[in-house]
C-alpha positions in Angstrom: 0.0 0.1 -0.1 1.3 3.5 -1.0 2.3 5.1 2.3 1.3 8.6 1.3 -2.2 7.3 0.3 -2.6 5.6 3.7 -1.5 8.5 5.7 -3.9 10.9 3.8 -6.8 8.5 4.7 -5.7 8.2 8.1 -5.8 12.0 8.7 -9.0 12.5 6.7 -10.7 9.8 8.9 -9.4 11.5 12.0 -10.8 14.6 11.0 -14.2 13.1 10.6 -14.5 13.2 6.7 -16.9 10.6 5.3 -15.3 7.7 3.3 -17.5 8.5 0.3 -15.9 12.1 0.2 -12.4 10.8 0.7 -13.2 8.2 -2.2 -14.3 10.9 -4.5 -11.5 13.4 -3.9 -8.9 10.7 -4.3 -10.5 9.5 -7.6 -10.7 13.0 -8.7 -6.9 13.3 -8.1 -5.9 10.4 -10.3 -5.7 7.6 -7.8 -6.9 4.0 -9.1 -10.0 3.1 -7.6 -8.6 -0.5 -6.7 -5.7 1.2 -4.6 -8.1 3.7 -2.9 -10.7 1.1 -1.9 -7.8 -1.2 -0.7 -6.5 1.6 1.4 -9.8 2.6 2.9 -10.5 -1.0 3.6 -7.4 -1.0 5.9 -9.4 1.0 8.6 -12.4 -0.3 10.5 -15.7 1.7 10.1 -16.0 2.1 13.9 -17.2 5.3 15.5 -13.8 6.4 17.2 -11.7 9.7 17.3 -8.9 8.3 15.5 -8.8 5.9 12.6 -8.7 2.4 13.8 -6.6 0.0 11.5 -7.9 -3.4 10.8 -5.7 -6.2 11.9 -2.8 -7.0 9.4 -3.0 -10.5 7.6 -0.7 -12.7 9.7 0.5 -16.1 8.4 1.3 -18.8 10.7 4.1 -21.0 10.0 1.6 -23.8 9.5 -0.3 -21.9 6.9 2.8 -21.0 5.1 3.7 -24.8 4.9 0.1 -25.7 3.7 0.5 -23.0 1.0 4.0 -24.2 0.1 2.9 -27.8 -0.3 -0.3 -26.9 -2.3 1.6 -24.9 -4.9 4.3 -27.8 -5.0 1.5 -30.2 -5.4 -0.1 -28.1 -8.2 3.2 -28.0 -10.1 3.8 -31.7 -9.8 0.0 -32.5 -10.9 0.6 -30.1 -14.0 3.7 -31.4 -15.2 2.6 -35.1 -14.6 -0.9 -34.6 -16.1 1.2 -33.1 -19.2 3.5 -36.0 -19.4 0.4 -38.4 -19.2 -1.2 -36.9 -21.9 2.0 -36.6 -24.3 2.2 -40.2 -23.8 -1.2 -40.9 -24.8 -0.7 -38.8 -27.8 2.4 -40.3 -28.7 1.0 -43.9 -28.2 -2.4 -42.8 -30.2 -1.3 -40.7 -32.8 2.0 -41.8 -34.0 4.1 -39.2 -36.3 4.8 -40.5 -39.6 8.5 -38.7 -39.3 8.9 -40.6 -36.0 10.8 -43.8 -36.3 9.7 -45.6 -33.4 6.0 -45.7 -32.1 5.7 -45.0 -28.4 4.9 -47.6 -26.2 3.7 -47.4 -22.4 6.8 -47.4 -20.2 7.6 -47.0 -16.5 7.8 -43.3 -17.1 4.3 -43.3 -18.0 3.2 -45.2 -14.9 5.3 -42.8 -12.8 3.2 -39.9 -14.4 0.1 -41.5 -13.7 0.9 -42.2 -10.0 2.1 -38.7 -9.4 -1.2 -37.3 -10.9 -3.3 -39.8 -8.4 -1.3 -38.6 -5.6 -0.7 -35.0 -6.2 -4.2 -33.8 -7.7 -6.2 -34.9 -4.4 -3.5 -33.4 -2.3 -3.8 -30.1 -3.8 -7.6 -30.1 -3.7 -7.4 -31.3 -0.1 -5.2 -28.5 0.9 -6.8 -25.8 -1.1 -9.9 -26.7 0.3 -8.5 -26.2 3.7 -7.0 -22.9 2.9 -10.1 -21.6 1.4 -12.2 -22.2 4.2 -9.6 -20.3 6.4 -9.7 -17.4 4.0 -13.7 -17.5 4.3 -13.4 -17.2 8.0 -10.8 -14.6 8.0 -11.0 -12.6 4.4 -7.6 -10.8 5.4 -5.7 -14.1 5.0 -5.9 -13.6 1.1 -3.3 -10.7 1.4 -0.7 -13.0 2.9 2.7 -12.3 1.4 3.5 -15.9 0.9 0.3 -16.7 -0.9 0.8 -13.7 -3.1 4.5 -14.4 -4.0 3.6 -18.0 -4.9 0.6 -17.0 -6.8 2.5 -14.4 -9.0 5.2 -17.1 -9.4 2.7 -19.4 -10.7 1.4 -16.8 -13.1 5.1 -16.1 -14.2 5.5 -19.6 -15.0 2.2 -20.1 -16.5 2.6 -17.2 -18.9 5.9 -18.3 -20.0 4.8 -21.8 -20.8 1.7 -20.4 -22.6 4.2 -18.0 -24.6 6.5 -21.0 -25.3 3.7 -22.9 -26.6 2.4 -20.4 -29.1 6.2 -19.7 -30.3 6.5 -23.6 -30.8 3.1 -23.8 -32.7 4.3 -21.0 -34.9 7.5 -22.3 -35.5 5.9 -25.7 -36.7 3.7 -23.9 -39.0 6.4 -21.7 -40.5 8.5 -24.9 -41.2 5.6 -26.7 -42.9 5.6 -29.5 -40.4 2.2 -29.4 -38.6 1.1 -32.9 -37.5 -1.9 -34.1 -35.5 0.5 -35.2 -32.9 2.0 -31.8 -32.3 -1.2 -29.8 -32.5 -2.7 -32.4 -29.9 0.4 -31.5 -27.5 -0.2 -27.9 -27.9 -3.9 -28.4 -27.0 -2.8 -30.5 -24.0 -0.6 -27.7 -22.8 -3.0 -25.1 -23.2 -5.6 -27.3 -21.4 -3.5 -27.6 -18.3 -2.0 -24.1 -18.0 -4.8 -21.7 -19.2 -7.3 -22.7 -16.4 -4.6 -22.4 -13.7 -3.5 -19.1 -15.1 -6.8 -17.7 -15.7 -8.1 -18.7 -12.2 -5.0 -17.7 -10.1 -5.0 -14.2 -12.3 -8.8 -13.8 -11.6 -8.2 -14.6 -7.9 -5.4 -12.1 -7.4 -7.6 -9.4 -9.0 -10.4 -10.1 -6.6 -8.1 -10.2 -3.6 -6.7 -6.5 -4.8 -9.9 -5.2 -5.5 -12.0 -6.1 -2.7 -10.9 -8.1 0.2 -14.2 -8.8 2.0 -16.2 -10.1 -1.1 -13.5 -11.9 -2.8 -13.8 -15.2 -1.2 -17.6 -15.2 -1.9 -16.9 -14.4 -5.5 -14.2 -17.1 -5.8 -16.6 -20.0 -4.5 -18.5 -20.5 -7.8 -15.6 -20.2 -10.1 -13.4 -22.6 -7.6 -16.2 -25.1 -7.8 -16.7 -25.0 -11.5 -12.9 -25.3 -12.1 -12.7 -28.3 -9.5 -15.6 -30.1 -11.2 -14.2 -29.8 -14.5 -10.7 -30.5 -13.4 -11.9 -33.9 -11.6 -13.7 -35.0 -14.8 -10.5 -34.2 -17.0 -8.1 -35.9 -14.6 -10.6 -39.2 -14.1 -11.1 -39.6 -17.7 -7.5 -38.9 -18.4 -6.0 -41.5 -15.7 -8.8 -43.9 -16.5 -7.8 -44.2 -20.2 -4.1 -44.2 -19.3 -4.4 -47.3 -17.1 -6.3 -48.8 -19.9 -3.6 -48.1 -22.2 -0.5 -48.9 -19.8 -2.4 -51.7 -18.2 -3.5 -52.8 -14.8 -0.9 -53.6 -12.0 -1.4 -57.3 -12.9 -0.8 -56.7 -16.8 2.2 -54.9 -16.0 3.7 -57.3 -13.6 3.2 -60.1 -16.7 5.1 -57.6 -18.9 8.0 -57.1 -16.5 8.0 -61.1 -16.3 8.3 -61.3 -19.8 10.9 -58.8 -20.2 13.2 -60.7 -17.6 12.4 -63.9 -19.6 13.8 -62.4 -22.5 16.9 -61.0 -20.7 17.5 -64.6 -19.4 17.4 -65.9 -23.0 19.7 -63.4 -24.3 22.1 -64.3 -21.8 21.7 -67.8 -22.2 22.3 -67.6 -25.8 25.4 -65.4 -25.2 27.0 -68.0 -23.1 25.7 -70.9 -25.7 28.0 -69.1 -28.1 31.0 -69.1 -25.5 30.6 -72.7 -24.6 30.7 -73.5 -28.3 34.0 -71.4 -28.7 35.6 -72.7 -25.8 34.7 -76.6 -26.4 34.1 -76.8 -30.1 30.8 -78.4 -29.4 27.1 -77.5 -28.2 26.2 -77.9 -24.5 24.1 -80.9 -23.7 21.8 -79.1 -21.7 21.4 -75.5 -19.8 23.2 -76.8 -16.7 26.5 -77.1 -18.7 26.7 -73.2 -18.6 26.8 -72.8 -14.8 30.4 -72.9 -14.6 32.5 -70.0 -13.3 33.7 -69.1 -17.1 30.0 -68.3 -17.9 27.7 -65.5 -16.7 24.2 -66.7 -17.3 21.7 -64.5 -15.4 19.2 -67.5 -14.9 18.1 -70.9 -16.5 15.0 -70.8 -14.7 11.7 -69.2 -15.3 11.4 -66.1 -12.7 7.7 -66.8 -11.8 7.5 -70.7 -12.0 11.2 -71.6 -11.4 11.0 -74.1 -14.2 14.2 -74.3 -16.4 13.8 -72.7 -20.0 13.5 -75.3 -22.9 16.8 -76.1 -24.6 16.5 -78.4 -27.8 19.4 -79.3 -30.3 18.1 -79.3 -33.7 21.5 -80.1 -35.4 25.0 -79.1 -35.8 25.1 -75.5 -34.2 21.3 -74.9 -34.5 19.2 -74.9 -31.3 16.2 -73.8 -29.8 15.4 -72.0 -26.5 11.8 -71.9 -25.6 9.7 -70.0 -22.6 6.2 -69.6 -21.6 5.1 -65.8 -21.8 2.1 -64.0 -20.1 1.4 -61.5 -23.0 2.6 -60.5 -26.7 5.9 -58.4 -26.7 4.6 -54.9 -26.8 7.3 -53.9 -29.6 6.0 -56.8 -32.0 4.1 -54.0 -34.1 7.3 -52.2 -34.6 8.6 -52.6 -38.2 11.7 -50.5 -37.8 13.6 -52.4 -35.4 16.7 -54.4 -36.4 16.6 -58.2 -37.0 18.6 -58.8 -33.8 15.7 -57.4 -31.8 12.9 -58.7 -33.6 14.0 -62.3 -33.3 12.7 -62.1 -29.4 9.2 -61.1 -30.4 6.7 -63.6 -28.7 3.1 -64.0 -28.2 1.4 -65.4 -25.1 2.0 -69.0 -24.2 4.7 -71.1 -25.3 7.5 -69.7 -27.9 10.5 -71.3 -29.2 13.3 -69.3 -30.7 15.4 -70.6 -33.5 19.0 -69.6 -32.8 22.5 -70.6 -34.2 25.7 -70.7 -32.0 28.5 -68.5 -33.3 32.1 -68.4 -31.9 33.1 -64.8 -31.3 35.7 -63.5 -33.6 
């Protein structure tokens, strides 16, 4: 608050001049109505010989902690939701210029988990802080809250500006794709409501402290409902794409089986190089000169299938839970595609080769 304006209003009130006259003369002098209203609100409307100041907003350490955690939760939620949406866009709308089609990964699961944790935490903390503001509207003027809000506005403005620049750059280079446009829309979908709400909220806090909490309630309620619907739909579809925890466990077991089979294949080559003959069974690969990760299935504990076909040709067999996620990718090298598998028993035809 401007010290000169505050001193003028204080002296005017102590001389018995009514508030409307003070407001009118200040507006006529060129002061902003918002500043005048805020300065007048700093003094209580009580009948007393001197101007009585209202209590200045004081933020307890506990409330400062809640504000900090709430904004951290907001940032984590926003960035994680963006990562989830980007993953869904890459998985659903592959770019023809991309060599590899995106598939669900651990990063996608981490982002989904972050959204599930951070979003409810943010809502709970904001509900608690909003109730505190409704009880004492002066709390809206806390410095911690204002600084964090303006920091959020700066970050949001920067993201929106960067998003628009990236969109224009893509258009100028002649490379606008559905994938890119959807990512731009996803960023705006997340950032614009956050930026718009906090900008509106700060204007309300600066214009009229006593009425801002009541005005914010309908907007906040509408934003919460819309956000909940978007988050629930996004997380639900993401879980459908990434897979349930049980499906993810099956995928990880299959990946471990492939790692075991790769290790066995390398050590079969080493055995052939050392001995000039093929191993009779997988137990021949358990000597100190070999580095087989495991010859047994990580789930059942049963040894993998090993069958000599003839000469240096052999088969490795394993029972898989699901189809390999990369099976649809046509751009992978042959050395990777030979390990493609479907659900159930799959045998891989291999040839032992001595290292050169």
